C-alpha positions as CSV (number, residue, x, y, z in Angstrom):
1,M,2.0,-5.0,-27.6
2,N,6.1,-5.3,-28.3
3,H,8.0,-8.1,-28.7
4,N,10.3,-8.8,-25.6
5,P,7.0,-7.9,-22.7
6,P,8.6,-6.6,-19.8
7,M,9.1,-9.7,-16.5
8,V,6.5,-8.5,-14.3
9,S,7.2,-9.9,-10.5
10,V,3.8,-10.3,-8.7
11,V,3.8,-10.2,-4.6
12,I,1.9,-12.0,-2.3
13,P,2.6,-11.6,1.4
14,T,0.1,-14.2,3.6
15,F,-0.5,-15.0,7.8
16,N,-2.6,-17.3,8.3
17,R,-5.9,-16.7,5.2
18,S,-5.5,-20.1,3.8
19,D,-9.2,-20.3,2.4
20,M,-8.7,-16.7,0.4
21,L,-5.0,-17.3,-0.5
22,K,-6.8,-19.6,-3.6
23,D,-8.8,-17.4,-4.9
24,A,-5.7,-14.6,-4.9
25,V,-3.1,-17.3,-6.6
26,A,-5.5,-18.5,-8.7
27,S,-6.5,-14.6,-10.0
28,V,-3.1,-14.3,-10.3
29,L,-2.2,-17.5,-12.4
30,D,-5.5,-17.2,-14.6
31,Q,-3.9,-13.8,-15.6
32,D,-3.8,-13.5,-19.4
33,Y,-0.3,-12.0,-19.4
34,G,2.5,-14.7,-20.5
35,N,6.3,-12.6,-18.7
36,A,4.9,-13.1,-15.2
37,E,6.5,-14.4,-12.1
38,L,4.3,-15.1,-8.9
39,I,5.8,-15.0,-5.8
40,V,4.2,-15.6,-2.1
41,V,5.5,-14.9,1.0
42,D,4.7,-17.1,3.9
43,D,5.2,-14.8,7.1
44,G,5.1,-17.6,9.5
45,S,1.6,-18.9,8.9
46,T,0.5,-21.9,11.5
47,D,-3.0,-23.0,9.0
48,A,-3.4,-24.7,6.2
49,T,-1.5,-22.3,3.8
50,A,2.1,-25.0,3.7
51,R,-1.0,-27.7,2.2
52,T,-2.2,-24.9,0.1
53,L,1.0,-23.6,-1.6
54,A,1.7,-27.2,-2.0
55,A,-1.3,-27.8,-4.4
56,Y,0.6,-24.9,-6.9
57,E,3.9,-26.0,-6.4
58,G,5.7,-24.9,-10.2
59,R,3.7,-22.6,-10.7
60,L,4.9,-19.6,-8.2
61,R,8.2,-19.3,-6.0
62,L,7.1,-19.8,-2.0
63,L,9.4,-17.7,0.9
64,R,9.1,-18.6,4.1
65,Q,9.4,-16.4,6.9
66,E,9.1,-15.9,10.3
67,N,6.8,-14.0,11.4
68,R,7.8,-10.3,10.7
69,G,4.6,-8.7,9.2
70,V,3.6,-7.5,6.1
71,S,6.1,-4.8,4.9
72,A,9.2,-7.3,6.1
73,A,6.7,-10.1,3.7
74,R,6.8,-7.2,1.3
75,N,9.6,-6.2,1.0
76,A,11.4,-9.9,0.5
77,G,8.8,-10.6,-2.2
78,I,10.3,-7.2,-4.0
79,R,13.7,-8.3,-2.8
80,A,13.6,-11.3,-4.8
81,A,12.3,-10.2,-7.6
82,A,13.6,-10.6,-11.8
83,G,10.7,-8.6,-13.2
84,T,11.1,-4.7,-14.1
85,L,7.8,-4.0,-12.6
86,I,6.3,-5.1,-9.6
87,A,2.6,-6.2,-8.8
88,L,1.6,-6.8,-5.3
89,L,-1.4,-8.9,-3.9
90,D,-2.9,-9.0,-0.5
91,S,-4.7,-12.1,-0.1
92,D,-7.3,-11.2,0.9
93,D,-8.1,-9.5,-1.7
94,L,-8.3,-10.6,-5.8
95,W,-7.5,-9.5,-9.5
96,L,-9.9,-9.8,-12.3
97,P,-9.0,-10.8,-15.4
98,G,-6.9,-8.5,-17.8
99,K,-5.7,-6.7,-14.6
100,L,-1.4,-7.4,-15.8
101,R,-1.9,-6.9,-19.8
102,A,-4.0,-3.4,-18.9
103,Q,-1.1,-1.8,-16.0
104,V,1.7,-3.6,-18.6
105,Y,0.1,-1.7,-22.0
106,Y,-0.2,1.1,-19.9
107,F,3.4,1.9,-19.0
108,E,4.5,0.8,-22.6
109,A,2.1,3.7,-24.0
110,H,2.8,6.1,-20.7
111,P,7.5,5.6,-21.1
112,E,7.5,8.4,-18.4
113,A,5.0,6.6,-15.7
114,L,6.4,5.2,-12.8
115,I,3.9,3.8,-10.5
116,C,-0.2,3.4,-11.8
117,Q,-3.1,1.5,-9.9
118,T,-6.8,0.7,-10.7
119,E,-10.2,1.2,-9.8
120,E,-11.6,-1.1,-7.9
121,I,-14.4,-2.9,-6.5
122,W,-15.8,-3.3,-2.2
123,I,-16.8,-6.2,-1.0
124,R,-17.5,-6.3,2.8
125,N,-19.1,-8.7,4.9
126,G,-20.2,-10.2,1.0
127,V,-21.7,-7.6,0.4
128,R,-20.9,-5.1,-2.1
129,V,-20.5,-1.3,-1.2
130,N,-19.5,1.7,-2.9
131,P,-16.9,3.6,-1.6
132,G,-17.3,7.1,-0.6
133,K,-16.5,10.3,-1.6
134,R,-13.5,10.4,0.4
135,H,-12.1,7.7,-1.1
136,R,-12.9,8.5,-5.2
137,K,-9.2,7.7,-6.9
138,Q,-7.8,10.2,-9.0
139,S,-5.0,10.6,-11.4
140,G,-1.5,12.5,-11.5
141,D,-1.0,15.0,-8.1
142,I,-2.7,12.9,-5.5
143,F,-0.1,14.0,-2.9
144,E,-2.4,16.4,-0.5
145,R,-4.8,14.6,-0.9
146,S,-3.1,11.5,1.0
147,L,-2.4,13.0,3.7
148,A,-6.3,12.7,5.1
149,L,-6.0,8.7,4.3
150,C,-4.7,6.1,1.6
151,L,-5.9,6.7,-1.5
152,V,-3.7,4.2,-3.3
153,S,-4.8,0.2,-2.8
154,P,-1.4,-2.1,-2.8
155,S,-3.6,-4.6,-4.3
156,A,-4.5,-2.6,-7.1
157,V,-1.1,-1.3,-8.1
158,M,1.9,-2.2,-10.3
159,M,5.0,0.1,-10.0
160,R,8.4,0.1,-11.8
161,K,11.2,-1.4,-10.0
162,S,13.4,1.4,-10.1
163,L,11.0,3.5,-8.2
164,L,11.4,1.8,-5.4
165,D,15.4,1.6,-5.6
166,E,14.7,5.4,-5.1
167,V,12.0,5.7,-2.8
168,G,12.9,2.3,-0.9
169,L,10.5,-0.3,0.5
170,F,8.0,-0.7,2.9
171,D,8.9,0.9,6.8
172,E,9.5,-2.6,8.7
173,S,8.9,-0.4,11.3
174,L,5.2,0.4,11.1
175,P,2.7,-2.1,12.2
176,A,0.3,-0.9,9.9
177,C,-0.7,2.1,7.6
178,E,2.9,1.3,5.9
179,D,1.7,1.6,2.8
180,Y,0.0,4.8,3.1
181,D,4.1,5.8,4.4
182,L,5.3,4.0,0.8
183,W,2.7,6.1,-1.3
184,L,3.3,9.3,0.5
185,R,7.4,9.4,-0.1
186,I,6.4,8.5,-4.1
187,A,3.1,11.1,-3.9
188,W,5.5,13.8,-3.6
189,R,7.6,14.1,-6.0
190,H,5.8,11.9,-9.4
191,P,2.3,11.4,-10.2
192,V,0.4,8.9,-9.1
193,H,-1.5,7.3,-12.6
194,L,-5.0,5.5,-12.9
195,I,-6.6,3.3,-14.9
196,D,-9.8,4.0,-14.4
197,T,-11.4,0.4,-14.6
198,P,-12.7,-1.8,-11.7
199,L,-9.4,-4.6,-13.0
200,I,-9.4,-6.0,-8.6
201,V,-11.5,-6.9,-6.0
202,K,-11.7,-5.6,-2.4
203,R,-12.3,-8.2,0.3
204,G,-12.8,-6.3,3.9
205,G,-15.1,-7.2,7.3
206,H,-12.8,-10.2,8.4
207,T,-11.2,-9.3,12.1
208,D,-7.6,-9.6,10.6
209,Q,-7.6,-6.8,9.0
210,L,-5.1,-3.8,9.7
211,S,-7.3,-1.6,8.6
212,R,-9.1,-2.7,11.8
213,M,-6.5,-2.1,13.9
214,P,-7.0,0.7,16.6
215,E,-4.8,3.9,16.9
216,L,-4.1,3.9,12.8
217,D,-3.9,7.5,13.3
218,K,-0.8,7.5,15.4
219,Y,1.5,6.0,11.9
220,R,0.4,8.2,10.4
221,I,1.3,11.2,12.1
222,R,5.0,9.4,12.4
223,S,4.8,9.0,8.4
224,I,4.0,13.0,8.2
225,C,6.6,13.6,10.6
226,N,9.2,12.0,9.0
227,L,8.5,13.2,5.2
228,L,9.1,17.0,7.1
229,D,11.9,16.0,8.8
230,R,13.3,14.9,5.8
231,G,13.0,18.7,4.7
232,C,12.7,17.4,0.9
233,L,9.6,18.9,0.9
234,S,7.6,22.0,-1.5
235,Q,6.9,24.8,0.6
236,N,2.8,24.1,-0.2
237,Q,3.6,20.9,0.2
238,R,5.3,21.6,3.6
239,Q,2.5,23.7,4.3
240,A,-0.1,21.1,4.2
241,C,1.6,18.2,5.7
242,V,2.0,20.9,8.5
243,R,-2.2,21.6,8.0
244,M,-3.0,17.7,8.2
245,L,-0.7,17.1,11.2
246,K,-2.2,19.1,13.2
247,T,-5.6,18.1,12.4
248,K,-5.0,14.2,13.1
249,C,-3.0,15.4,16.4
250,A,-6.1,16.2,17.5
251,I,-7.9,14.2,17.3
252,Y,-5.8,11.7,18.4
253,A,-4.4,14.0,21.6
254,Q,-8.6,14.2,22.5
255,G,-8.6,10.4,22.4
256,C,-6.2,10.0,24.6
257,L,-7.4,12.2,27.0
258,K,-10.4,10.1,27.0
259,R,-8.9,7.5,27.8
260,E,-7.2,9.1,30.6
261,R,-3.9,8.8,29.0
262,T,-2.5,12.6,29.7
263,E,1.2,11.9,29.4
264,D,-0.2,10.8,25.6
265,A,-2.0,13.3,24.8
266,L,0.7,15.9,25.7
267,Y,2.8,14.6,23.3
268,Y,1.0,14.5,20.4
269,E,-0.5,18.3,21.3
270,H,3.1,19.5,21.4
271,L,4.0,17.5,18.4
272,A,1.4,19.8,16.4
273,A,3.1,23.3,17.9
274,R,7.3,21.5,17.4
275,Y,6.2,21.5,13.8
276,E,3.4,24.0,13.3
277,S,7.0,26.5,14.4
278,F,8.8,24.9,12.2
279,G,6.5,25.5,8.8
280,D,6.5,28.8,9.8
281,R,10.4,28.9,10.1
282,H,10.7,27.8,7.1
283,K,7.8,29.6,4.9
């Protein structure tokens, strides 16, 4: 590592997770990389979060805001960041030793890289589980595979701040799948690099996870439509988006019909048809 190591700003958004937050904060403060700042954004917590964070006074920057959601909290932390590198950590996850140093080394060895993530360990309800084949991470052009499901973990990511200046921050209008949306906006144009070593622990199974929200595909559909509307994609990328949009709209419409939401079902059927013809016209 050079004699002037880059500064890393670590952003943890949190809402009513005081117990899990302690582990997340400690896993950052215990890292062996010196030039880093930790920014915790309390998104209107009403539990013991303030008391938990008081124990770390002087070792982190605390931002408080009214409850506006995870995207607004992350964005507030990113805007306040002083570092040229941005690392994210969800308050229910934690880092393993050496995570920050490994990613900074990677960026120094690969100056062309704008974003990288690490492999991860999954813990669900206290038990280690193995991710399925479709969740397997790859390095490089992951755009088409990322259309089906989110293949980038916020807690595993480090990005150059200049990348976010280019593509924008998290979409605060999305109540969920905001990370899926950002990674698509990055991956259509840039490779996502992978350090093939598990350096984070993802802890799942608790009831307040956004991934447990119903109707997640509704927000993925919106993200794909937004990307198609921008007109920025290559022909192959556009065709892949239209195919995935058609699949997701069909599944979502079928779910609406089962719940006797006929009007919603028709909307998504027509949406898929509109973009299918859109893709044909732009071949």
